[in-house]
C-alpha positions in Angstrom: 180.3 71.3 118.9 182.2 74.1 117.3 183.9 73.0 114.7 184.1 71.1 111.5 187.3 69.1 112.5 185.4 67.8 115.8 182.4 67.5 113.7 184.4 65.4 111.3 186.6 63.5 113.8 182.9 62.3 115.9 181.1 61.5 112.7 184.1 59.0 111.8 184.0 57.3 115.4 180.0 57.0 115.1 180.9 54.8 112.0 182.9 52.8 113.9 179.7 51.3 115.7 177.3 51.3 112.5 177.0 51.8 108.9 174.7 54.7 109.3 175.0 57.8 111.2 172.6 61.1 112.0 173.5 64.3 112.7 171.5 67.0 113.5 172.1 70.9 113.9 172.2 72.2 118.0 168.7 74.0 118.6 169.5 76.2 121.2 166.7 77.2 123.5 164.5 76.4 126.2 162.7 73.1 126.7 158.6 73.5 127.3 156.8 70.7 128.0 152.7 70.0 127.8 150.5 67.1 128.2 147.6 66.7 126.0 144.6 64.3 127.2 142.7 63.1 123.9 139.3 63.5 123.5 136.4 65.6 121.2 138.3 68.1 121.4 141.9 67.0 122.9 142.6 69.6 125.9 146.1 70.6 126.7 147.8 71.6 129.9 149.6 74.6 130.6 153.1 74.5 129.8 156.2 73.7 132.1 160.1 74.3 131.3 162.8 71.6 131.7 165.6 73.5 133.6 168.8 71.9 133.3 171.5 72.4 136.3 173.5 69.1 135.7 177.2 69.4 135.1 177.1 68.8 131.5 174.8 71.4 130.5 172.2 69.7 128.7 169.1 67.2 129.6 171.5 64.3 129.3 170.1 60.8 130.9 172.5 61.4 133.9 170.9 65.2 134.5 167.4 63.1 134.3 167.8 59.8 136.1 171.1 59.6 138.1 171.8 63.3 139.3 168.8 64.4 141.8 169.3 68.0 141.0 170.5 67.8 137.8 167.0 69.0 136.0 164.2 70.3 137.6 160.4 71.3 136.2 159.7 74.7 136.4 155.8 74.6 136.3 154.0 76.8 135.1 156.8 78.0 132.4 158.2 81.5 132.5 156.5 82.4 129.3 154.4 85.0 128.1 150.4 84.4 127.7 150.7 84.6 123.8 153.8 82.2 124.4 151.7 80.0 126.1 148.8 79.9 123.6 151.1 79.3 120.5 152.6 76.3 122.4 149.0 75.1 123.4 148.0 75.3 119.5 151.5 73.5 118.3 151.3 71.1 120.9 147.3 70.2 120.0 148.0 70.4 116.2 151.4 68.1 116.4 148.8 65.5 118.1 145.9 66.2 115.8 148.4 65.7 112.7 150.3 62.4 114.0 146.7 60.8 115.1 147.3 61.0 118.6 145.0 59.3 121.3 144.6 58.6 124.6 147.4 60.8 126.2 150.9 62.3 125.0 153.6 64.9 126.1 154.5 67.1 123.4 158.1 68.4 124.1 158.7 72.1 122.4 162.1 74.2 121.9 161.2 77.7 122.2 164.2 79.4 120.4 165.8 82.9 121.4 164.2 84.3 118.2 160.6 83.3 119.4 160.0 80.4 117.1 158.8 77.2 118.9 160.1 74.0 117.1 158.4 70.2 117.9 161.1 68.2 119.6 159.2 64.9 120.4 156.0 63.5 120.9 156.2 60.9 123.8 153.1 58.5 123.1 153.5 56.8 126.5 154.5 59.2 129.2 155.7 58.2 132.4 153.9 58.1 135.7 157.1 58.1 138.0 157.6 60.5 140.8 160.1 62.5 138.4 157.3 62.4 135.3 156.4 65.3 133.3 153.1 64.2 132.4 151.3 64.4 135.6 152.8 67.1 137.1 151.5 69.2 133.9 
């Protein structure tokens, strides 16, 4: 959303469906994913990158599940050794802070300024033909 009028209209529309609405700032960047396997110490995979080719321009449900060419995992991600080390450290730290056990997929955003942001930790990652965790 690029203007305040459109944002206001979208929020008002959302309130037609519920009495609580969450809005968040857009993060422009690359989606980097890592697999973490718990243990003492936990271990972390190489990084993969979700590359979106879908017409809506983002990693939507359609891009992931309905359009077989909507997204792909670039493995390994094309990032520097330094960025890989930072991503792995952040994934392990997030897993540790949230007291992860067993396994998890940690999804990060790599912003254009080089900063990593934790997007989510998937504590029950999938194991289908398109799942990222087993590929990582």
